[in-house]
FIBA-748455 format. One record per atom (N, C-alpha, C): residue in three letters; atom name; x, y, z. Coordinates in pm, 1 decimal. Atoms other than C-alpha are relative to their C-alpha. Layout:
(ALA, CA, (X, Y, Z))
...
***
This chain:
(MET, N, (18.2, 61.1, -131.3))
(MET, CA, (-1231.9, -2396.8, -975.5))
(MET, C, (-147.5, -44.3, 13.0))
(PRO, N, (137.5, 44.0, -14.5))
(PRO, CA, (-1540.4, -2606.8, -915.3))
(PRO, C, (-57.7, 56.4, 133.3))
(GLY, N, (65.8, -49.5, -122.0))
(GLY, CA, (-1789.1, -2469.9, -663.1))
(GLY, C, (19.0, 147.6, 19.1))
(ALA, N, (-5.9, -145.4, -31.7))
(ALA, CA, (-1839.0, -2126.9, -521.8))
(ALA, C, (-43.6, 15.9, 145.7))
(LEU, N, (37.5, -33.2, -136.3))
(LEU, CA, (-1861.8, -1973.8, -179.7))
(LEU, C, (-50.0, 146.6, -5.4))
(HIS, N, (56.8, -134.8, -6.0))
(HIS, CA, (-2084.3, -1671.4, -123.6))
(HIS, C, (-9.3, 39.3, 144.3))
(VAL, N, (4.9, -50.8, -139.8))
(VAL, CA, (-2050.4, -1459.8, 190.0))
(VAL, C, (-65.2, 138.2, -2.2))
(ASN, N, (66.1, -131.2, -11.1))
(ASN, CA, (-2220.1, -1147.5, 317.0))
(ASN, C, (69.8, 93.5, 96.8))
(SER, N, (-77.1, -95.9, -84.0))
(SER, CA, (-1947.7, -989.9, 529.3))
(SER, C, (144.1, -8.9, -30.6))
(ALA, N, (-144.5, -5.2, 25.9))
(ALA, CA, (-1587.6, -883.3, 490.1))
(ALA, C, (76.7, -96.2, 90.2))
(GLN, N, (-65.4, 87.6, -93.3))
(GLN, CA, (-1490.3, -1078.2, 797.6))
(GLN, C, (-5.5, -146.1, -44.3))
(THR, N, (14.0, 138.1, 47.7))
(THR, CA, (-1625.4, -1402.4, 654.8))
(THR, C, (82.2, -21.9, -124.8))
(TYR, N, (-78.0, 4.8, 120.2))
(TYR, CA, (-1461.3, -1327.6, 323.9))
(TYR, C, (149.2, -24.4, 33.4))
(ASP, N, (-139.8, 11.5, -42.8))
(ASP, CA, (-1122.3, -1284.4, 496.2))
(ASP, C, (22.3, -135.8, 63.7))
(ALA, N, (-14.9, 129.1, -66.8))
(ALA, CA, (-1177.5, -1593.5, 710.6))
(ALA, C, (5.3, -113.2, -99.7))
(ALA, N, (-2.8, 102.1, 106.5))
(ALA, CA, (-1247.0, -1801.7, 399.7))
(ALA, C, (136.9, -8.9, -64.4))
(ALA, N, (-135.5, -5.4, 60.2))
(ALA, CA, (-919.4, -1692.1, 247.1))
(ALA, C, (105.8, -53.8, 96.2))
(LEU, N, (-93.6, 47.8, -99.1))
(LEU, CA, (-731.6, -1757.9, 569.2))
(LEU, C, (-12.7, -150.2, 22.8))
(ALA, N, (20.4, 146.5, -10.1))
(ALA, CA, (-884.3, -2108.5, 580.6))
(ALA, C, (37.9, -76.5, -126.0))
(GLY, N, (-43.7, 64.7, 121.8))
(GLY, CA, (-755.0, -2173.7, 230.0))
(GLY, C, (-111.5, -47.1, -89.7))
(LEU, N, (112.0, 43.4, 78.5))
(LEU, CA, (-1093.8, -2196.2, 65.4))
(LEU, C, (-1.6, 57.6, -144.7))
(GLY, N, (-9.1, -52.5, 137.9))
(GLY, CA, (-984.8, -2015.2, -252.2))
(GLY, C, (71.8, 133.6, -7.9))
(LEU, N, (-63.9, -130.2, 23.7))
(LEU, CA, (-860.7, -1689.7, -399.7))
(LEU, C, (-102.5, 111.4, 30.6))
(ILE, N, (86.5, -116.9, -20.0))
(ILE, CA, (-996.7, -1350.5, -302.9))
(ILE, C, (66.8, 122.6, -61.9))
(GLN, N, (-49.8, -131.6, 42.4))
(GLN, CA, (-959.9, -999.8, -437.8))
(GLN, C, (-58.3, 99.2, 100.9))
(ALA, N, (48.6, -84.1, -107.2))
(ALA, CA, (-977.7, -758.7, -147.9))
(ALA, C, (94.5, 122.2, 12.2))
(PRO, N, (-82.4, -117.3, -17.5))
(PRO, CA, (-856.7, -410.0, -64.0))
(PRO, C, (109.8, -20.5, 101.7))
(LEU, N, (-117.2, 11.1, -88.6))
(LEU, CA, (-513.0, -385.5, 101.2))
(LEU, C, (-38.2, 52.0, 137.1))
(LEU, N, (38.6, -55.4, -130.8))
(LEU, CA, (-673.6, -179.6, 376.7))
(LEU, C, (-55.3, -108.3, 89.5))
(GLY, N, (57.1, 101.3, -84.1))
(GLY, CA, (-859.4, -487.1, 497.7))
(GLY, C, (87.7, -116.6, 29.9))
(ILE, N, (-78.7, 120.7, -11.1))
(ILE, CA, (-606.0, -762.1, 443.9))
(ILE, C, (150.3, 19.6, 15.1))
(GLY, N, (-144.2, -31.6, -6.0))
(GLY, CA, (-268.7, -586.3, 465.6))
(GLY, C, (67.0, -68.4, 119.0))
(GLN, N, (-62.1, 60.2, -117.5))
(GLN, CA, (-210.9, -720.6, 815.7))
(GLN, C, (29.6, -148.6, -20.7))
(TYR, N, (-21.6, 139.6, 29.5))
(TYR, CA, (-238.0, -1076.8, 682.7))
(TYR, C, (122.1, -20.1, -91.6))
(PHE, N, (-119.1, 5.8, 84.4))
(PHE, CA, (33.4, -1004.8, 421.1))
(PHE, C, (124.1, 18.9, 89.2))
(LYS, N, (-116.4, -25.1, -87.2))
(LYS, CA, (265.0, -867.3, 692.8))
(LYS, C, (32.7, -118.4, 83.8))
(SER, N, (-20.7, 115.3, -85.7))
(SER, CA, (216.3, -1174.2, 910.3))
(SER, C, (36.7, -124.8, -77.1))
(GLY, N, (-28.1, 114.6, 82.6))
(GLY, CA, (254.1, -1413.1, 619.5))
(GLY, C, (-117.4, -95.0, -8.6))
(ALA, N, (121.3, 86.6, 2.5))
(ALA, CA, (-94.8, -1562.8, 666.8))
(ALA, C, (-55.0, -10.0, -142.2))
(LEU, N, (42.6, -5.2, 142.2))
(LEU, CA, (-181.3, -1459.7, 307.7))
(LEU, C, (118.4, 47.1, -83.8))
(VAL, N, (-104.1, -46.8, 98.2))
(VAL, CA, (41.4, -1412.0, 1.0))
(VAL, C, (-71.5, 40.8, -126.3))
(GLU, N, (53.7, -40.0, 126.4))
(GLU, CA, (-25.2, -1233.4, -319.5))
(GLU, C, (56.7, -91.7, -107.8))
(ILE, N, (-43.5, 95.3, 99.9))
(ILE, CA, (-21.6, -1473.5, -608.0))
(ILE, C, (-17.6, 48.6, -146.6))
(MET, N, (22.0, -56.2, 136.3))
(MET, CA, (-134.1, -1265.5, -909.8))
(MET, C, (15.0, 149.5, -1.9))
(PRO, N, (-16.2, -147.3, -11.2))
(PRO, CA, (15.7, -917.8, -876.6))
(PRO, C, (-28.5, 71.7, -130.2))
(ASP, N, (31.5, -64.8, 130.1))
(ASP, CA, (-35.7, -850.1, -1247.3))
(ASP, C, (-147.1, 28.7, -20.0))
(PHE, N, (144.3, -15.9, 14.6))
(PHE, CA, (-410.4, -857.9, -1194.3))
(PHE, C, (-58.4, 81.8, 115.0))
(ARG, N, (49.1, -84.5, -104.9))
(ARG, CA, (-440.9, -599.9, -921.2))
(ARG, C, (-103.1, 94.8, -58.8))
(ARG, N, (106.6, -95.4, 37.3))
(ARG, CA, (-747.6, -381.8, -938.3))
(ARG, C, (59.0, 141.4, 11.2))
(ARG, N, (-41.7, -140.9, -10.4))
(ARG, CA, (-688.2, -10.4, -1009.6))
(ARG, C, (-59.1, 60.9, 123.4))
(ALA, N, (46.5, -67.1, -119.0))
(ALA, CA, (-725.3, 214.4, -713.6))
(ALA, C, (-129.5, 77.7, -34.3))
(LEU, N, (127.9, -71.6, 16.8))
(LEU, CA, (-1071.1, 366.0, -670.1))
(LEU, C, (19.1, 145.9, 41.0))
(PRO, N, (-12.9, -137.0, -43.7))
(PRO, CA, (-1100.1, 741.3, -657.1))
(PRO, C, (-79.7, 27.8, 124.8))
(VAL, N, (70.1, -38.2, -122.0))
(VAL, CA, (-1200.8, 896.2, -327.7))
(VAL, C, (-13.1, 153.2, -1.3))
(SER, N, (27.0, -145.4, 1.9))
(SER, CA, (-1359.5, 1242.6, -298.3))
(SER, C, (-53.2, 44.4, 133.1))
(LEU, N, (60.3, -67.8, -114.4))
(LEU, CA, (-1434.0, 1473.7, -12.9))
(LEU, C, (-97.7, 102.5, -54.3))
(ILE, N, (103.0, -94.2, 44.4))
(ILE, CA, (-1752.8, 1670.8, -58.7))
(ILE, C, (-29.6, 96.4, 108.9))
(VAL, N, (34.2, -107.2, -94.3))
(VAL, CA, (-1806.4, 2003.0, 107.2))
(VAL, C, (-101.3, 89.9, -60.1))
(ALA, N, (111.8, -80.1, 52.0))
(ALA, CA, (-2096.8, 2241.5, 79.0))
(ALA, C, (52.6, 117.8, -89.3))
(HIS, N, (-58.0, -112.2, 78.0))
(HIS, CA, (-1884.3, 2536.6, -46.6))
(HIS, C, (148.5, -7.1, 3.3))
(ARG, N, (-149.2, 9.9, 6.3))
(ARG, CA, (-1526.7, 2518.7, -165.5))
(ARG, C, (62.7, 132.4, 42.6))
(SER, N, (-61.6, -130.6, -36.9))
(SER, CA, (-1468.5, 2891.3, -108.9))
(SER, C, (-16.2, 24.4, 146.8))
(ASN, N, (0.7, -37.5, -142.9))
(ASN, CA, (-1389.3, 3015.4, 238.4))
(ASN, C, (-9.5, -117.2, 93.0))
(LEU, N, (-2.2, 114.3, -93.5))
(LEU, CA, (-1321.4, 2676.8, 393.9))
(LEU, C, (82.5, 43.0, 121.7))
(SER, N, (-71.1, -34.2, -117.3))
(SER, CA, (-1215.6, 2710.3, 752.5))
(SER, C, (131.7, -75.5, 7.7))
(ARG, N, (-131.3, 66.1, -13.4))
(ARG, CA, (-862.2, 2613.4, 857.2))
(ARG, C, (-19.9, -142.8, 54.0))
(ARG, N, (23.4, 135.5, -55.2))
(ARG, CA, (-1007.7, 2320.2, 1053.2))
(ARG, C, (-44.5, -95.7, -110.9))
(VAL, N, (44.0, 90.1, 107.6))
(VAL, CA, (-1178.2, 2182.2, 744.2))
(VAL, C, (116.8, -30.1, -91.4))
(ARG, N, (-119.2, 22.8, 81.2))
(ARG, CA, (-864.5, 2227.8, 537.4))
(ARG, C, (100.2, -95.9, 68.0))
(ALA, N, (-92.5, 88.2, -72.5))
(ALA, CA, (-655.6, 2060.3, 808.8))
(ALA, C, (-55.4, -144.7, -2.6))
(PHE, N, (57.5, 133.9, 2.4))
(PHE, CA, (-899.8, 1766.8, 820.9))
(PHE, C, (18.3, -62.0, -139.7))
(MET, N, (-16.2, 51.1, 135.4))
(MET, CA, (-889.4, 1733.2, 440.3))
(MET, C, (142.0, -46.5, -22.3))
(LYS, N, (-136.8, 39.3, 18.8))
(LYS, CA, (-509.8, 1722.0, 444.6))
(LYS, C, (31.7, -124.5, 79.7))
(TRP, N, (-26.0, 116.8, -83.5))
(TRP, CA, (-504.9, 1475.9, 735.7))
(TRP, C, (-61.3, -130.6, -61.0))
(ILE, N, (63.0, 120.7, 55.8))
(ILE, CA, (-755.4, 1233.4, 574.2))
(ILE, C, (68.7, -42.9, -127.9))
(GLU, N, (-77.0, 33.7, 120.4))
(GLU, CA, (-559.1, 1251.7, 248.8))
(GLU, C, (126.4, -75.3, 35.7))
(ASP, N, (-127.5, 68.5, -41.8))
(ASP, CA, (-235.8, 1157.5, 427.4))
(ASP, C, (-27.4, -137.8, 56.8))
(VAL, N, (33.6, 126.3, -61.0))
(VAL, CA, (-407.7, 877.0, 615.5))
(VAL, C, (-36.7, -101.9, -110.7))
(LEU, N, (52.2, 93.7, 97.2))
(LEU, CA, (-578.8, 722.4, 312.5))
(LEU, C, (88.6, -33.2, -118.9))
(THR, N, (-83.4, 17.1, 117.5))
(THR, CA, (-317.9, 765.9, 39.7))
(THR, C, (74.2, -132.6, -6.4))
(PRO, N, (-70.0, 127.4, 11.9))
(PRO, CA, (-106.8, 462.8, 128.1))
(PRO, C, (-87.3, -120.2, -28.9))
(TYR, N, (94.3, 113.6, 22.1))
(TYR, CA, (-414.8, 236.0, 116.0))
(TYR, C, (-65.3, 4.2, -136.2))
(LEU, N, (71.6, -15.5, 128.0))
(LEU, CA, (-546.7, 370.6, -215.3))
(LEU, C, (91.5, -9.1, -120.9))
(GLU, N, (-92.7, 7.0, 116.5))
(GLU, CA, (-237.2, 343.3, -429.4))
(GLU, C, (24.2, -138.0, -46.7))
***
């Protein structure tokens, strides 16, 4: 494709794709709503990027409070669908 568009924000990146200015590679977390509405379509599913690992870092793994464990489980449940 001749030419290039450079942006410095995710919103501008999404807007460029919605305006039909080219192809983008973006996380489903940010553009999933556009797939559901039909505003964007996936055209190269064989070239999806592998999911990035996400880690929670705590000061000490031993003796974590129930609240911390509950938060860790909750955030895992929330993020898992977007990271697969």
